[in-house]
N, C-alpha and C positions, 0 to 999 in steps of 0.2 A: 425708138429703138431701131437699130439697123437690122437688115435681113440676116446677117451673120449671127448677131446676138440672139435673135428669135430661134434660128435653127439650133444653136448651141443649147438654148434652154429646153427646146422640145426633145433633142437627143438626150440630154441629161435626165429629163423627166422619164422618158421611155426606158432608159437604162436602169434607173433606180426602181421603177416598177418591176421590171424583169428580174433584177437582182433580188428584190424582196420575195418574189414568187419562188425563185430557186432556193432561197434560204428556208422558206417554209416547207419545201419538199424534202429538205435534209433532216428535218425533225421527225422523230418517231411518232406514229399516231398515238394520240392520248386516249386512254380508255375512257369510255363514257360512264359517268356516275349512274348508279341505280336510280330509276325514277322514284319519286317520293312514294312511300307506302310499299315498296317492293324490297325484299331482303332475301338473303340466302337461307335455306332451311337449316335448322340446327343439326349437328352431327347425329343426335338421337333419332331424327326422322329417317336417316339412312339406315341406321342400326335396326330400327323397328321393322324394316322391310327386307332385312337380310334373309336369304333363303326363300323369299316369296316371289310372286310374279305380279305383273301389272294387273290391277283390278281386285287383288286379294284384300279382304278386310282385315285390319289390325287395330290394336289398341296403341295409340301413340302416347308415349310418356312425355309429359311436360312438367315444368316446375309446379304447376297447379294441380297435377294429377294426371290420370289417364283420360284420353278422349278417343272416340271412335274415329277411325281414319281409313283411307283407301290408299294402297300403293299405286303410284303413278310414275311413268317414265319422266326423267329430267335429263338435261345435258350431262349432269354429274352422276347419273345412275338412278336406280329405283328409290323413291322417297315417299314417306307417309304424308298424305295431305289430309288434314282434318276435314270431316264431313260437314261440320258447322264452323263458320268463321269464329275466331276468338271473341268471347263476350256475348254470343247470341244464344247460348244454351240455357 
């Protein structure tokens, strides 16, 4: 290969890498999926803490019945967190 051909290949390679990086920056950030085992609380968990404050004890209503819970702060507002994990009572 000639020196000119090598330089052309190197320049082409560098430009394609730079263009790929610029294209990646144009894309909006993708939201990260919830880690396995994590989920958002049901709407009823927020309703159960309406008018309460963090640390208040409440009865959280679930499809299986009522469970003892405590109101805790979350990014979306006050929410009832069961005192016992599901299935351990």
